[in-house]
C-alpha angles and dihedrals in degrees: 000000000000089000089057090055100250117159122232091254091055091049091050090049090054093055101035116102112214098195114185113187121210108231090207090061090056090047091053094052092043092054092047096049094045093050093044089053092048090050092051093047092047091047091051090048092051091047094050100042105029103026095241113165118263091238089076089072092070091050092047092051090052091047095048094045088051090051088049092053091050090049090049091050090053093049094044094048091052091048094052094051 
């Protein structure tokens, strides 16, 4: 690179990683993990105390994650306006 005549600033610019994180992406994953955790806890509670089958946990996780994605869409669409 030095042989090609690049300055030290140009070399640093080639190797520097300017990572800009999208806060909405973190919000999306946060909502999904929180609601998936709530679904698992609620499913376990229903199984232990009311004798509901364990298979309901999978359905609840899918339902709650779907609700989380819809909630994220609403929040993200208001932020981009």
